[in-house]
GUKOLSE-178843 format. One record per residue (C-alpha): residue in one letter; x, y negated, z negated. Coordinates in steps of 0.5 Angstrom, whole numbers, plus 500, padded with zeros to 3 digits. Layout:
BEGIN
r, u, v, w
A, X, Y, Z;
...
END
This chain:
BEGIN
r, u, v, w
X, 311, 312, 157;
X, 315, 307, 153;
X, 321, 304, 155;
X, 327, 301, 151;
X, 333, 297, 153;
X, 339, 296, 148;
X, 343, 290, 149;
X, 351, 290, 148;
X, 353, 285, 143;
X, 357, 281, 149;
X, 351, 280, 153;
X, 349, 273, 153;
X, 342, 275, 151;
X, 344, 279, 145;
X, 349, 273, 143;
X, 343, 268, 144;
X, 338, 272, 140;
X, 343, 273, 134;
X, 344, 266, 133;
X, 336, 265, 131;
X, 333, 267, 125;
X, 329, 273, 125;
X, 322, 269, 125;
X, 325, 265, 131;
X, 328, 271, 134;
X, 321, 274, 135;
X, 317, 268, 137;
X, 323, 267, 143;
X, 322, 274, 145;
X, 314, 274, 145;
X, 315, 267, 149;
X, 320, 269, 154;
X, 316, 275, 156;
X, 310, 272, 157;
X, 313, 266, 161;
X, 318, 269, 165;
X, 316, 277, 165;
X, 318, 277, 173;
X, 325, 274, 172;
X, 327, 276, 165;
X, 331, 282, 167;
X, 335, 277, 171;
X, 335, 271, 166;
X, 338, 276, 160;
X, 343, 279, 165;
X, 340, 286, 166;
X, 338, 286, 173;
X, 338, 293, 176;
X, 343, 295, 181;
X, 340, 296, 188;
X, 339, 303, 189;
X, 338, 303, 197;
X, 341, 309, 201;
X, 347, 306, 206;
X, 346, 309, 212;
X, 351, 310, 217;
X, 351, 305, 223;
X, 352, 306, 230;
X, 359, 304, 233;
X, 359, 297, 235;
X, 359, 296, 243;
X, 365, 293, 246;
X, 363, 286, 248;
X, 367, 282, 253;
X, 371, 276, 250;
X, 368, 271, 254;
X, 361, 273, 251;
X, 363, 271, 244;
X, 357, 270, 239;
X, 357, 267, 232;
X, 359, 272, 227;
X, 353, 275, 223;
X, 358, 279, 218;
X, 359, 274, 213;
X, 355, 276, 206;
X, 349, 271, 204;
X, 351, 266, 199;
X, 349, 269, 192;
X, 345, 264, 187;
X, 347, 266, 180;
X, 341, 265, 175;
X, 342, 261, 169;
X, 343, 266, 163;
X, 340, 265, 156;
X, 344, 261, 151;
X, 342, 259, 144;
X, 341, 252, 146;
X, 335, 254, 151;
X, 332, 259, 146;
X, 332, 254, 141;
X, 328, 249, 146;
X, 323, 254, 147;
X, 322, 255, 139;
X, 322, 248, 138;
X, 317, 247, 143;
X, 312, 252, 141;
X, 313, 250, 133;
X, 311, 242, 136;
X, 305, 245, 139;
X, 302, 249, 134;
X, 303, 243, 129;
X, 300, 238, 134;
X, 294, 243, 134;
X, 293, 244, 127;
X, 294, 236, 126;
X, 288, 234, 131;
X, 284, 240, 128;
X, 284, 237, 121;
X, 283, 230, 123;
X, 277, 231, 128;
X, 274, 235, 123;
X, 275, 229, 118;
X, 272, 225, 123;
X, 266, 229, 123;
X, 265, 230, 116;
X, 267, 223, 114;
X, 262, 220, 119;
X, 256, 224, 116;
X, 257, 222, 109;
X, 258, 215, 109;
X, 253, 210, 111;
X, 254, 206, 118;
X, 258, 199, 117;
X, 262, 194, 122;
X, 269, 196, 121;
X, 273, 189, 122;
X, 280, 192, 119;
X, 282, 200, 121;
X, 288, 204, 118;
X, 291, 207, 124;
X, 294, 214, 123;
X, 299, 215, 129;
X, 299, 223, 131;
X, 301, 226, 137;
X, 302, 225, 144;
X, 302, 229, 151;
X, 307, 228, 156;
X, 305, 228, 164;
X, 312, 231, 166;
X, 314, 238, 165;
X, 321, 236, 163;
X, 318, 231, 158;
X, 314, 236, 154;
X, 320, 241, 154;
X, 325, 235, 152;
X, 321, 230, 148;
X, 318, 229, 142;
X, 311, 231, 142;
X, 309, 229, 134;
X, 309, 222, 133;
X, 307, 220, 126;
X, 306, 213, 124;
X, 302, 208, 120;
X, 299, 201, 123;
X, 293, 196, 122;
X, 288, 194, 127;
X, 284, 188, 126;
X, 278, 186, 130;
X, 276, 178, 129;
X, 269, 176, 127;
X, 265, 175, 133;
X, 269, 179, 138;
X, 263, 184, 139;
X, 268, 189, 139;
X, 271, 187, 145;
X, 278, 184, 142;
X, 283, 187, 137;
X, 290, 186, 134;
X, 294, 192, 132;
X, 301, 192, 128;
X, 305, 198, 126;
X, 310, 203, 127;
X, 311, 211, 129;
X, 316, 216, 131;
X, 317, 215, 138;
X, 318, 221, 143;
X, 325, 220, 143;
X, 326, 221, 136;
X, 327, 213, 134;
X, 323, 209, 130;
X, 318, 204, 134;
X, 315, 198, 131;
X, 309, 195, 135;
X, 305, 189, 136;
X, 299, 190, 141;
X, 293, 186, 143;
X, 287, 191, 145;
X, 281, 189, 150;
X, 275, 194, 151;
X, 270, 190, 155;
X, 266, 197, 156;
X, 262, 200, 151;
X, 258, 206, 152;
X, 253, 208, 147;
X, 249, 205, 141;
X, 254, 201, 137;
X, 250, 203, 131;
X, 252, 210, 132;
X, 257, 214, 136;
X, 260, 210, 142;
X, 266, 210, 147;
X, 270, 204, 148;
X, 274, 203, 154;
X, 279, 198, 156;
X, 287, 196, 156;
X, 292, 195, 150;
X, 298, 191, 151;
X, 304, 188, 147;
X, 311, 189, 145;
X, 314, 195, 142;
X, 321, 197, 140;
X, 325, 203, 140;
X, 325, 204, 148;
X, 331, 203, 153;
X, 330, 200, 160;
X, 331, 207, 163;
X, 326, 210, 159;
X, 320, 204, 160;
X, 322, 199, 165;
X, 318, 194, 162;
X, 321, 195, 155;
X, 320, 191, 150;
X, 313, 190, 153;
X, 308, 195, 154;
X, 301, 196, 157;
X, 297, 202, 156;
X, 290, 204, 158;
X, 285, 205, 152;
X, 279, 210, 151;
X, 276, 210, 144;
X, 271, 214, 141;
X, 268, 211, 135;
X, 263, 215, 129;
X, 257, 211, 126;
X, 262, 210, 120;
X, 267, 207, 124;
X, 272, 212, 124;
X, 275, 212, 131;
X, 280, 217, 135;
X, 283, 212, 140;
X, 287, 215, 146;
X, 293, 211, 149;
X, 294, 213, 157;
X, 300, 211, 161;
X, 301, 214, 168;
X, 308, 218, 171;
X, 312, 212, 173;
X, 319, 215, 175;
X, 323, 221, 176;
X, 326, 221, 169;
X, 320, 217, 166;
X, 314, 221, 164;
X, 307, 218, 163;
X, 303, 220, 156;
X, 297, 221, 153;
X, 297, 219, 145;
X, 292, 220, 140;
X, 291, 215, 134;
X, 286, 216, 128;
X, 283, 210, 125;
X, 280, 209, 118;
X, 276, 203, 116;
X, 278, 200, 110;
END
């Protein structure tokens, strides 16, 4: 059986959906049905009215004035659902587009690592071109409201004789609050798993200074520190993951991905 629901022009859902482009409108409807199918009627103002049959109640039994009891005739408080608005729908659309772009970008970059690593002879990489890509935040509100696509470029230098334990990096990227961040970091990765002449994993810490953040966003700003995990191919191509735990009600942790290309 097919059920169709027609929205009146003055209903909140109709106003919100009409403000979107035809392509975004279809995406919003699919996302809303998939995520909120149980609450969708209430969200768009189409919750069905109760059809319960009212049965007559017996006459109340008179009570003595001295045996007064708390009244139970007061109606229960009604919790009003927040109806959809064009702004809320646009947030859903932007989030979906960000994740699609992130998945496509990571797929191409990882494919490039594998192809480049298979075709280029192994060599020691002293200088890397860093390509900042995406971040995934730990809090749900941050994944909805903050920027997950963080393009940027930088340079990492590994001093001769450090055996891959130490590195210095500088660069800039578009941060999660949609501001330009310039950074200067020192990396210490004393843990090495695997053969340095082949695929291997390095782990350690990264710390330094970064602009573009407020104290309410990062309490230690402009200082910054992260855990660092790096996967490196025989060619010197690397995928680095910078991890920060959640550290407050309005400060979300994240995992950021950076791709290193040997120069």
